[in-house]
C-alpha positions as CSV (number, residue, x, y, z in Angstrom):
1,M,94.2,215.1,186.5
2,K,97.1,217.2,185.3
3,K,97.8,214.5,182.7
4,K,94.2,214.6,181.4
5,V,94.2,218.4,181.1
6,L,97.5,218.3,179.2
7,I,96.2,215.7,176.8
8,S,93.1,217.8,176.2
9,A,95.1,220.9,175.5
10,I,97.3,219.1,173.1
11,A,94.3,217.7,171.3
12,I,92.7,221.1,171.0
13,S,96.0,222.5,169.8
14,L,96.3,219.9,167.1
15,L,92.7,220.4,166.1
16,A,93.2,224.1,165.8
17,V,96.2,223.6,163.7
18,G,94.4,221.2,161.4
19,T,91.5,223.4,160.9
20,G,93.7,226.3,160.1
21,A,95.6,224.3,157.5
22,Y,92.4,223.3,155.8
23,A,91.2,226.9,155.6
24,Y,94.5,227.9,154.2
25,N,94.4,225.3,151.6
26,E,90.9,226.4,150.5
27,K,92.1,229.9,150.2
28,V,95.0,228.8,148.1
29,E,92.8,226.8,145.8
30,A,90.4,229.6,145.5
31,A,93.1,232.0,144.5
32,Q,94.4,229.5,142.0
33,L,91.0,229.1,140.5
34,E,90.5,232.8,140.3
35,Q,93.9,233.2,138.6
36,Q,92.9,230.5,136.1
37,R,89.6,232.3,135.4
38,I,91.5,235.6,134.9
39,Q,94.0,233.9,132.6
40,T,91.1,232.3,130.6
41,V,89.4,235.6,130.1
42,D,92.7,237.2,129.2
43,K,93.3,234.5,126.7
44,A,89.9,235.0,125.2
45,E,90.3,238.8,125.1
46,N,93.7,238.3,123.4
47,A,92.2,235.8,120.9
48,V,89.5,238.2,120.0
49,A,91.9,241.2,119.8
50,A,94.0,239.1,117.4
51,L,91.2,239.2,114.9
52,Y,92.3,242.7,114.0
53,T,95.7,244.3,113.2
54,S,97.6,245.8,116.1
55,D,96.3,249.3,115.3
56,K,92.7,248.0,114.8
57,T,92.4,249.6,111.4
58,A,91.9,246.3,109.5
59,L,91.1,242.6,110.0
60,A,94.1,240.4,110.6
61,T,95.6,238.1,108.1
62,D,94.7,234.4,108.3
63,L,91.5,235.5,109.9
64,E,89.7,232.2,109.6
65,N,92.1,230.3,111.8
66,K,92.2,233.1,114.3
67,L,88.4,233.1,114.4
68,Q,88.5,229.5,115.3
69,A,91.0,230.1,118.1
70,A,89.0,233.0,119.5
71,K,85.9,231.0,119.6
72,A,87.7,228.2,121.4
73,A,89.1,230.6,123.9
74,V,85.8,232.4,124.6
75,K,84.1,229.0,125.1
76,K,86.3,228.5,128.2
77,V,85.3,231.7,129.8
78,E,83.0,231.0,132.8
79,N,81.8,234.6,133.3
80,T,78.6,234.8,131.3
81,K,78.7,238.5,130.7
82,V,82.3,238.4,129.6
83,K,81.6,235.5,127.4
84,S,78.7,237.2,125.7
85,R,80.6,240.3,125.1
86,L,83.5,238.5,123.5
87,S,81.2,236.3,121.4
88,E,79.6,239.4,120.0
89,K,82.9,240.8,119.0
90,I,83.7,237.6,117.2
91,T,80.4,237.8,115.3
92,N,81.1,241.4,114.3
93,A,84.5,240.4,113.0
94,E,82.9,237.7,111.0
95,E,80.4,240.2,109.5
96,I,83.2,242.6,108.6
97,F,85.1,239.8,107.0
98,T,82.1,238.8,104.9
99,I,81.6,242.4,103.7
100,Q,85.3,242.8,103.1
101,S,85.3,239.7,101.0
102,E,82.3,241.0,98.9
103,V,84.2,244.3,98.3
104,S,87.3,242.4,97.4
105,N,85.3,240.3,94.9
106,I,84.1,243.5,93.2
107,L,87.4,245.4,93.4
108,K,90.4,243.3,92.9
109,N,93.8,245.0,93.2
110,G,92.1,248.3,92.7
111,V,90.3,247.2,89.5
112,V,86.6,246.5,89.3
113,D,85.6,243.1,88.2
114,E,83.9,242.9,84.8
115,K,81.0,240.8,86.2
116,A,80.3,243.3,89.0
117,S,77.1,245.4,88.9
118,E,75.9,248.6,90.4
119,K,73.2,246.6,92.3
120,Q,75.9,244.7,94.1
121,V,77.6,247.9,95.1
122,E,74.3,249.3,96.5
123,S,73.6,246.1,98.5
124,I,77.1,246.0,100.0
125,S,76.9,249.7,100.8
126,K,73.8,249.1,102.9
127,K,75.5,246.3,104.9
128,L,78.6,248.5,105.4
129,G,76.7,251.1,107.4
130,Q,76.7,248.9,110.5
131,V,80.4,248.4,110.4
132,K,80.9,252.0,111.4
133,D,79.7,251.2,114.9
134,W,82.1,248.3,115.2
135,N,85.2,249.7,113.6
136,E,85.3,253.1,112.0
137,S,88.7,252.7,110.5
138,I,87.6,249.6,108.6
139,Y,84.4,251.2,107.6
140,N,86.2,254.2,106.1
141,S,88.6,251.9,104.2
142,L,85.9,249.6,102.8
143,S,83.7,252.7,101.9
144,K,86.6,254.1,99.8
145,Q,87.0,250.8,98.0
146,L,83.3,250.5,97.4
147,E,83.2,254.0,96.0
148,E,86.1,253.3,93.6
149,A,84.3,250.2,92.4
150,G,81.2,252.2,91.8
151,K,83.1,254.9,89.8
152,Q,84.7,252.3,87.6
153,L,81.4,250.5,87.0
154,A,79.9,253.9,86.0
155,A,82.7,254.5,83.6
156,I,82.2,251.1,82.0
157,N,78.5,251.7,81.7
158,E,78.9,255.1,80.2
159,A,81.5,253.9,77.7
160,S,79.1,251.0,76.7
161,E,76.2,253.5,76.2
162,K,78.4,255.7,74.0
163,V,79.5,252.8,71.9
164,K,75.9,251.9,71.4
165,A,75.1,255.5,70.4
166,A,78.0,255.5,68.0
167,E,76.7,252.2,66.5
168,K,73.3,253.8,66.0
169,S,74.3,257.3,64.7
170,L,77.6,256.5,63.0
171,K,78.7,260.0,63.8
172,E,82.4,261.0,64.3
173,K,81.5,263.0,67.4
174,D,79.9,260.0,69.1
175,Y,82.8,257.8,68.0
176,D,85.4,260.1,69.6
177,T,83.4,260.4,72.8
178,A,83.2,256.6,73.1
179,S,86.9,256.3,72.4
180,D,87.8,258.7,75.2
181,L,85.6,256.9,77.7
182,I,87.0,253.5,76.8
183,A,90.5,254.8,77.6
184,K,89.3,255.5,81.1
185,V,88.2,251.9,81.8
186,K,90.6,250.2,84.1
187,N,89.4,246.6,83.6
188,E,91.4,245.4,80.6
189,E,89.0,242.6,79.6
190,K,86.1,245.1,79.5
191,K,88.2,247.7,77.7
192,E,89.2,245.1,75.1
193,E,85.6,244.1,74.6
194,L,84.5,247.7,74.1
195,T,87.4,248.5,71.8
196,K,86.4,245.6,69.5
197,Q,82.8,247.0,69.3
198,L,84.1,250.5,68.6
199,K,86.4,249.1,65.9
200,A,83.4,247.5,64.2
201,V,81.7,250.9,64.3
202,N,84.7,252.6,62.7
203,E,84.7,250.0,59.9
204,T,81.0,250.7,59.3
205,M,81.7,254.5,59.3
206,V,84.5,254.1,56.8
207,A,82.3,252.0,54.5
208,K,79.5,254.5,54.7
209,A,81.8,257.4,53.9
210,E,83.2,255.5,50.9
211,E,79.6,254.8,49.7
212,E,78.7,258.4,50.0
213,K,81.7,259.5,48.0
214,R,80.8,256.9,45.4
215,K,77.3,258.2,45.1
216,E,78.5,261.8,45.0
217,A,80.9,260.9,42.2
218,E,78.0,259.2,40.3
219,A,75.8,262.2,40.8
220,I,78.4,264.5,39.5
221,A,79.1,262.2,36.5
222,T,75.3,262.0,35.8
223,A,74.9,265.8,36.0
224,E,77.8,266.4,33.6
225,A,76.4,263.8,31.2
226,E,73.0,265.5,31.3
227,K,74.6,268.9,30.8
228,A,76.6,267.6,27.8
229,T,73.4,266.1,26.3
230,T,71.5,269.3,26.8
231,V,74.3,271.3,25.1
232,S,74.4,268.8,22.2
233,N,70.6,269.0,21.8
234,N,70.6,272.8,21.8
235,S,73.3,272.8,19.2
236,S,71.4,270.4,17.0
237,T,68.2,272.5,17.4
238,T,70.0,275.6,16.4
239,N,71.4,274.0,13.3
240,V,68.0,272.6,12.3
241,S,66.4,276.0,12.9
242,S,69.0,277.7,10.7
243,G,68.4,275.2,7.9
244,S,64.6,275.6,8.3
245,S,64.9,279.4,8.1
246,A,66.9,279.1,4.9
247,N,64.4,276.7,3.4
248,S,61.6,278.9,4.5
249,N,63.1,281.9,2.8
250,V,63.6,279.9,-0.4
251,S,60.0,278.5,-0.2
252,S,58.6,282.0,0.5
253,G,60.2,283.3,-2.6
254,S,58.9,280.4,-4.6
255,N,55.4,280.7,-3.3
256,S,55.3,284.4,-4.0
257,S,56.0,283.8,-7.6
258,S,53.9,280.7,-8.0
259,T,50.7,282.0,-6.3
260,S,50.5,285.3,-8.0
261,S,47.7,284.2,-10.3
262,N,46.0,281.2,-8.7
263,K,43.7,282.6,-6.0
264,P,40.2,283.8,-6.8
265,S,38.9,287.0,-5.3
266,S,37.2,286.9,-1.9
267,S,33.6,285.7,-1.7
268,S,33.3,285.2,-5.5
269,T,31.0,282.5,-6.9
270,Y,31.6,281.0,-10.3
271,S,29.4,278.7,-12.4
272,S,30.1,276.6,-15.5
273,S,26.6,277.1,-16.7
274,N,26.9,280.8,-17.7
275,A,30.7,281.5,-17.2
276,S,30.0,284.5,-14.9
277,T,30.0,285.3,-11.2
278,S,26.6,285.7,-9.6
279,G,26.8,286.6,-5.9
280,G,27.7,283.1,-4.7
281,S,24.8,280.9,-5.9
282,T,23.8,279.0,-9.0
283,S,20.4,279.1,-10.8
284,S,17.9,276.3,-9.9
285,N,15.6,277.0,-12.9
286,P,15.3,273.9,-15.2
287,K,14.6,276.1,-18.2
288,A,17.7,278.1,-17.7
289,N,19.7,274.9,-17.5
290,T,18.1,273.7,-20.7
291,S,18.9,276.9,-22.5
292,S,22.4,276.7,-21.2
293,K,22.8,273.2,-22.4
294,S,21.5,274.1,-25.9
295,T,23.9,276.8,-26.4
296,S,26.9,275.3,-24.7
297,G,28.6,274.5,-28.0
298,S,28.4,278.0,-29.3
299,S,29.4,279.7,-26.1
300,S,32.3,277.5,-25.0
301,S,34.9,279.9,-26.3
302,S,33.3,282.7,-24.5
303,K,33.0,280.7,-21.3
304,T,36.7,280.1,-21.5
305,T,37.5,283.7,-22.1
306,S,35.1,284.8,-19.4
307,S,36.4,282.3,-16.8
308,S,40.0,283.2,-17.6
309,S,39.3,286.9,-17.3
310,S,37.5,286.4,-14.1
311,S,40.3,284.2,-12.7
312,K,43.0,286.7,-13.6
313,G,41.0,289.6,-12.3
314,S,40.3,287.9,-9.0
315,T,43.9,286.8,-8.3
316,S,45.7,289.9,-9.4
317,S,45.5,291.3,-5.9
318,S,47.4,288.3,-4.4
319,N,50.6,288.8,-6.3
320,S,52.1,290.8,-3.5
321,G,52.2,287.9,-1.0
322,D,51.1,284.4,-0.1
323,K,47.5,284.7,1.0
324,S,45.5,281.6,1.8
325,G,41.8,281.1,1.3
326,Q,39.3,278.2,1.3
327,V,36.9,277.0,-1.5
328,T,33.6,275.4,-0.4
329,N,30.4,274.1,-2.0
330,V,32.3,272.7,-5.0
331,E,30.1,271.2,-7.7
332,K,31.5,269.3,-10.6
333,T,30.0,270.4,-13.9
334,T,32.3,268.8,-16.5
335,E,35.1,266.3,-16.5
336,G,38.5,267.3,-15.1
337,E,39.9,268.7,-11.9
338,I,39.9,272.2,-10.6
339,D,43.4,273.7,-10.4
340,Y,42.8,276.9,-8.3
341,K,46.6,277.5,-8.0
342,G,47.1,277.5,-11.7
343,T,50.3,275.5,-11.6
344,G,49.1,272.0,-12.4
345,P,48.9,270.2,-15.8
346,N,45.3,271.3,-16.1
347,K,46.2,275.0,-16.1
348,G,44.2,276.7,-18.7
349,S,41.9,273.8,-19.4
350,N,38.3,274.1,-20.2
351,T,37.2,272.0,-17.2
352,Y,35.2,273.9,-14.6
353,E,33.6,273.4,-11.3
354,G,31.3,275.6,-9.4
355,G,31.8,276.5,-5.7
356,T,32.3,279.3,-3.2
357,F,35.7,280.6,-2.2
358,D,36.1,282.1,1.3
359,G,38.9,284.6,1.5
360,S,38.0,286.1,4.9
361,N,41.2,285.1,6.5
362,I,43.4,286.7,3.8
363,P,45.1,289.7,5.5
364,D,44.9,293.2,3.9
365,W,48.2,294.3,2.4
């Protein structure tokens, strides 16, 4: 009996020792697994943290490779919450990297790209707003870069507009303003392009100024030529007038002497039928005409005398000046021409004509 009890005690002791050993092994394994989980999380945390610089003010260099490493480390994390949190951080870093790349494409080494536009700046600016919640330092840095890009784009656009204004107006003021704005453009390619445009404007302005000077010179030359022509014409007119005045004086003296006895008296009527004045009309009686014809031979000398006396008497008052009159209702009675001036070859002839002399326009002296 004692042997059986002893064997049972030994068996129980061995069983107890075995059970305790197993429990111990489980605890060790559990501790090891927990340690591995902790190490896995730590590795993932460290991989995610490596996406940024040590001071967390910027994304790390060689970010693409580090993103791949962080994703692989987070994938091993068993804790769902931890895994989700670290995955979100990776996504945020990727978003920041995308925005940073867009900013870098617009502003390279502090100089805005010539192909950049203000619309691009506005679009990136909207995306950048969410970065502030993820990393304020990076947000501030990218915001400053984006603001600089916007300023440089505005300077380029303003310079371009002023160049266009100078092209249109061709004014020196617009040209100078455009030149000053171009000097502020940091992008060398864009500056060179605008400089070429402004150079063409300058050439046009110079050509315009030369054309205006040429036209002004032509206008001055034309004015001087017209002035010289006017002076020449005035001089010629003065000479002609002087000559005409002299000729007029000579003619006046000649007329005064030549017309002293050739004008009949005002409103006198003369007739070859009876050699006497009769109030401006001739007789219409046939008998009187017959009688006149019958005695024309015997009275021809008296007619001549009477006509001559009448003519001398009627023109004596015109010796003091050149007075003009008009003879109307002329009737030819015998052959010959009337010479009322008394200066022609028929002066003193016995040829007579009847008519009425109107001296109403002869001024009184």
